[in-house]
N, C-alpha and C positions, 0 to 999 in steps of 0.2 A: 500494500496500499505506498501511497505518495504523501508529501510533506502536507500536498494542496487534500488528499483524500482523507488522509484525518482529521487536518482542520475540518472538515466536510463535516463528517461522524460526531466529530464533536458537539456543530452546529442543530445538528440534527438533534445529537443527545438533549440538548437545553432546550429542544422547543422553538428556535428559531429560526428552520432551514425557512429557504421563502421561491417561490418560481412562480413564473409570470403565467396568467390566467389570458388563455386568446378572446378575445371581444372580439364581435363582428359586426360592420354596422358603424353609424352613427354614436355619439356621445348620446345619449337624450335617457328618459325615464327608467326606462326599458329598453334593454339590451341582449342580445343575441353571444351566453359566455359559452364556450365549449358546446359553443352548439346545442345551447338551450336558453328560452325565455328566460331574464330573471327578473325584474325592481334592481336596481343602478340604489344603492345608497352610498356607496363610498366614492364619487365621483366631486371636485370642483365645481365643476361648473356651475356653479351653485343657482344664476341667471338663465339657464337652459340654450343660451347663445352658440354655443359649439356649433348646433347642428342649425342656427336657423335659415332661411334660405338666404336675405338680406346679407348675410354673411358665408356665406361657403359662395355664394358670388362675388362677393367682392376679391376674395382669394381668387379666384377663380375667374378674374376680367384681370386681375391685377400681374397674374403669372406670362397670359393673354400680352396685357403692354409690356412688364417690364423686364417678364424671363423667372426663372426659377428664382434665383439664389444672386447675393449681390458679389455677388465674385472673391471678396478680399474683404478685411477688417475698413472702418469708417473712414479713417488716417490712412488710407494707401489709395482704394478709388473705388470704396463699398459706402461713400455716402450715396443717399440720395433724396430724391427731393422730395421722395413719398415716407420719410423716414422725418424730414422738419417736420411736414404737417401735420403728421401722428407726433410732434414734442407738442408744437404750438396748441391742436388741441388737449394732448395731457396736461398741457399746465395751466391751461382756463379751464378747465375743468378739479384741476385741487388745486389752485388759487393760488398758483407760485408763479416765477420770472419764467425759471426756465424748467425744463425737463429734457433730462438724455435716455435714447434706448440704451439697455445693453439687449445680448442674447438670451442670458436666462434669470434668472431670480435669485437665483444660484450666483452666478458671475457679481450679479451687482452686491448682493451683499459682501460675498467676500472681497471684488474689488476695492468698494467705498469705502470696507472697516479698513483695510490693509493702506490704503492711501491715506487716511484720517489718524491713525493711533500711532506712531511714530516712538522708536527708543529713545526709551526715560520716561515717556508717560506713560498716562492708567488707560485706559476702556472697561467701564461697566457692564457689564451686562445681566441682565437676567437668566436667572439659572435655566428655564423651560422656553430659555429663545429658541428656535433652530437655527438646524446641524449649520445652514449655509452661514449663521454668525459665528456659530461656533469655530467655522474653521476658517473662516478669516478673521478671529483673533486671533486665530492659533498660528497666522499667516503674516499678522504686523509685530514690527515692530517693540510692539507696548507692551507692558503687563497685562494682565489679565486681573480683575475682582469680578468675580462672581457671587453675584447678588442673590436674597434667598428669592425665590417668586414671587411679587409685587410686593417687597419687604421695604418700604420706604424708610423703614427706620434703617435697617442692615444695609441699603444705598446709600443714607444720610451717614452713616457711621463707615462707611466705603471711604469717601468724599471726602471725608477729613483726614483721615488718612494718609492720605494721599496726598497729603499735601501742598496744594495747587498745582502737583501733576498733572491730573485730571486732563483728559483728553478729549468724549466723549463719551455720553450714554445711550445703548443704541438697545432697544427692546420691544421685540412683536407686538405691532396693537393691539390683533386678538391672535392670538395663542391655537396653533395649526392641530396641534392634539387636543388641546382642554377649551376649546374657544371660549376662551373669559379672557375680557377686555385690559390693558393694561393702561393703571392710573398715570396717564398724562399727564393732567394738571399739577400733578403732584412732583412728577418727575421737573417738569420745567418748573416749579419754582424751584428744584435741587440745584438743578442746572443754573440757573440764573445766579442763584447765591454762590456756585462753586464753579461758579467762571468758563462752565464747561459747555463743548457743542451736546444736542439732544438727532439723535437717530433711529427714525421708528421703519421700520416692516411692514408694511401696510397690504399686504400679500394679500390675506384673509376677510380683509377687513376693506377693502376698493369692489363696493357693488354691496354690499353683504349691509354695511353699517352706514348713521349719518349722513341727513342730509342728501338728498338725492343719490344717493350709494355711492357717498365723496369720501366716507372712508371713516374710522375713527377719532383720528388727527380735525378732519371737519370735525366732527359731532362734536369734540373737546374744544370747540374755535378757535383753535391753537395754529393755523392755517401759517399766523403770523411770525411764532412763536419755535417751532422746530426747527433745526439746520438743514436736516435733511431728511426725505420722507420716499422710502421704494416701493415701488409697485409689479404686480404682474399684471400680462397680457394673456395669462393661461390659464386661468381662472373663472372669474367671473365674465370676464373679455372675452372669453373661449376660443383662444388660439393661441403664442405663444411668444415671450421673451418679458422681458421686464423694462421698468424706468423708474428715474430718477430725477426728483420733483426739487430744486433748492434756486436760490440766488443764482446772477445770473456768476458772480466772481465763480463762487463754488462750480458752478457746470464747467468754466474754464479750466477751473482748477482736476478737476476729476479725467476732464480731455488729455489733457496735461499725466496723471498720473493714476487712474488707473488700473491698473495690468489687466485686468478682464478683459475691460473697454480696446483698451492700446492693440493687443494680441489676437481677439477675437474677430473670427470672419461676423460683419455685417448680419441685420434679421434680412431673412428675405424678403420680396415684395409682397407676396402673399399671402406671409405671415401680420406685416404690417397694413395692408389692407384689409383681412378680416378684422382687428384687434379697434382700424379702424370705424368699419364698420355697426361694430357692438358697440363704441361709447358711441354714435350718434344713435342708435335703439336707448341704450340707459336713457340718451338727457332727456330724450324724446319720447317714451315710456314708462318715466320713473315706475310708475305703481309698479314695476316685477320688482322692485324692490320690494315692497310691500305685500306683496303677493310669497313670496319666499320669507320675509317675517313672521306671516300668516304662519304659513306650516311648517315654520321654527316652533312656534306655540305649538301647534296641532300634533306633531313629534314627541316632543314633549310631556305636553297633557296626556297622551296617548300611556305613550311608558307607563307614567305612573299610575292609568287607571288598571293597567296591569301587572301590576303593584313590581313597577325596575325602574322606579324614581333615580333624576338624573339631578345633576347642578341649574337651578336656575340659572336665566342668561337668554338672550337675542339675537346668538348668532346659529348660522346652521352647520354650526358644528357641535351634534350631540353625542358625547363619550358614555359608553356604559364602563367602567373601571370596573376589574372580574380581578384583577393579582398578577397569576400564578399564566404563563404563556401559554399553557399545556390547553388550563380553560379557557381561553378566548378564541385559540385555535379550534379549537370542539365547539361554541359554542358558535362562529363564527361558520364552520362544514355545515353545521345542522340546520341554522338558517340557508344555506341557503340551499341543503337537501328541499324547503320547501319553497322555493325560488326569491330569497332575496340574498343580492349578495353584498355582503357589510363584513371589510376588510378588516381581520385581530393584528393590532399592531402592537409590537413587541420590544423588549430591549436591542438597540440602543436609542430606539426612535424614543421610546417614552422611557424610564427609570424603572428599576428594578421592581415586580411589587407591581406593578400598574398596569400590568396587561390589560387591553378593553380591546370594547367591541369602537371602531368611530365610525360612529353615523353620519352624513351630510349629507342634507336637504337639499334639494333644486325648489325654482318659483314654479317650473312645468312640473313638480308631483301634484295629485288632486291630494285630495284629505282621505280619501277612502283609501287610496294604495297607499299614506302614512300609519292609520290605522287599522290597516290591514298588516304594518310591516313590523309596527311596535305587537300587535300579538304575537306575530310569528318571533321575534325575536324574542317577547318573553319567555315562550317556552320555546329555546333553545339555550335558553343559561337554569342551568337544576335551580334548585330552588335556594338550596345552601348556597350556593352562589351567589343568589338574589341579595338570603340575608347580606353575606359576606359584603355585598356592594353598598347597601341600606346603612352598614358598619360605616364606609369610607367614607362614602360619601357623607353621615352625620359628621365625622372628624377633618373633613375639607378643610376648617378651615384654622387649620394647622398647618404654617409655611409650608413649601419644598422646602429642602433644602438645598443651598447653594455652599460654593467655596468661599476662600479665599482668594488670595494672588494670585496667581497662575491655577488657581482650580478647574481650570476646567474641561477634567476627567471626571467634575461632576454634572456636567452640565452635557456630553458626549453625546 
């Protein structure tokens, strides 16, 4: 047995083995999974725009007009007028001076954190931040302080210990695995007090929360107070890629320092045009966001009615925390057998002992579909696991424990 095969066996023994499943057709509320029709309850296509006719047509038209790819990085020969148009519309939508397109949310987060956190400085990262932020911190020359999840006392303590070396506070706006919203008002207040920049990853907030779906920063009324806002084109906007909103000097700085922008091929015109069409739909039809939020409430209420309560919230991310990886995987497979595709999420995506079924709602789901899905998911979870989940929910007020300086292992 080779070392790779041995490592794979260890992954299987820990209940952490992953495999890709085959979906046929476009991303919608229902898909064909490995040839079987199922209700899709684990997609980030929150507004149901990935398969919208206008979005698909825009991508096809752009491919015919501009070609399939951009050819090079934007600093070489890949910068096209269509990129600039989308940046202008994103900046207007988010209420910022400038926007800058990146190839993906992962590239945006790693590139921006690395560009802004230098040797001798300190970057402050929430313990439950996305892996792309964690990796950006690892690549940066700065020290990293991982503060307990949404714990402003711990963050304030870390800022005091940094003694003026703080360069950046970085947080998800909506946390991707728990669906809760960061305490942005308090974070901005601390940043002012300690003269530190703030970066918010609004990937799961754009199109889902805030006025007309403008995100968590807009919901808090902090558009002029956050230095860098990262968003994605690949979730609520149904396409692929990412963007950074900031002021003009910051945008120029990132063009010159963000390695993931400098050394990556630009987004292809079809992806850009699709995102532009989706953004137009979002602005024309803000009730899509209202339907999404209503559906999120419907699913939470239906789960509670089936003795599987979840944390209160307004976002479309509804985690059912079950504890051990094997328990979550078994529940996911049982739900799939009954026609509901809801993925089991395990370490290292979430901390040990907090494996879960991560349910995600779309605006295109019906109330009937969501109520039936809640019944199926609840039946897929054994009674003992349901009781344990209820206990965990009751204990959820205790903050997740992060690390200290350079404590990134706790957030991996």
